[in-house]
N, C-alpha and C positions, 0 to 999 in steps of 0.2 A: 491551423497552427497545431503542432504536436507538443504536448506537454512532456517535459523531461527528456528532450532529445539530447543526444551526445553526452549522457552521463557516464562516468567511468565504470560504474557497476550498479546493479539493482539487487537488493536483498529483501526477501520476504520473510517476516517473522511468522513462523507457522502456527504458533499457539495464539489464541485470542488475548487481547490485552484490555485492561480497564481504561476506558476512554476518558476518565477524569484526568489521566496522565497527560501532561503537555510536553513541552520541549525538554525540560530538565529530566523528568521521569523517563521519557522515551530515550533520551541520550544515554542515561545510566543503563537502561536495558540493552541498548546497542553494544556498549562496551562490556557490560557485565555478563549478560546471558548469551549474547550473540558472539562476543569475543572479537568484535570488529572495530576499527578506528572510525569514530563518528565524524571526525574532521576531514575525512578523505575526499569529500565531494560526492560520495556514493549516495544513492537514494535508498531509504529504509522504509519498507511498507508494513503497516500494521492493520489488523482488522479487529472488530469487536466480536463478542461471543455470538450475537445474532447474525453476523456477517452482512449487516445492512449499512455499516459505516466503515470508512477506510481513512487512515491517516498516513501521510508520507512526510518523513523528516529528512532534511538534508542541510548541509553547510554550503553556503553560496559565496565563500571567500570573504564575506564581510559580516556574516552572522548566520544564525539558524533560520530556516524557513519551515513552516509546518502547513501542509496542504491537507484539506479535509473534504471528503465527499460522503453524502448521505443518499442512499437509494430510497425512493418513496415506496416501491412495492416489491422489488426483487431482492435477491441476496447475491453477494459476491460469491463467485465459484472459487472457493479456497481449495488449493490442491490438498488432497488427503493421501495418507499412506506414505508420507515422506518421513524417513527415520530421524532426521535432524531438526533442531529448532530453526535453522536457517536454510532457506532455499534460494539459490542464485537464479535470477532471471536475466534474460537479455532485454534490451530496450523495447524490442518489438513485442515480447511477451507482456511487458508492463503496459504498453499501449492497448493490447488486447484485453488485459484485465480491467483497465480503466474504462474501456468501451463496453464492458459487460460480457466479454467472452469467457467461457470456461476454457482456460488455456490448455487443458488436457484433451478436450473434445471439440473445441472451436464452435461453441453454440453461444449466440448472444442473448442478452436480456431483451425482453419485449420493450419496444419503444412506447413512450407515454406521451400523450397530447393533453395538456391542461389549458383551460381558458383563462384561469386566474389562480393566484396564490391565496390560500385561506388565511 
């Protein structure tokens, strides 16, 4: 199953955000800083300063949804050198990012095998 298939658009917020922000704070950031309509059905991707956590906000026609991923050992490969606050991705690039690939170099995260959760 592919997460976030057939979304109208994917926007990456380039600067790190405070992960204490939830739906209301991130929605305000989408419309204020990013200048995009938060109710469009587009997917908005945010990362924390350490780049080990990722949040995805979207409107699914009946309410907001917030998706969260935490990496245990690696870091998300956040694109650098982009001049704008917003970077548009296609759905395939989003899938690569979620799978741990550096979307500029196509290198994945190391796979982890754990026997149990602490």
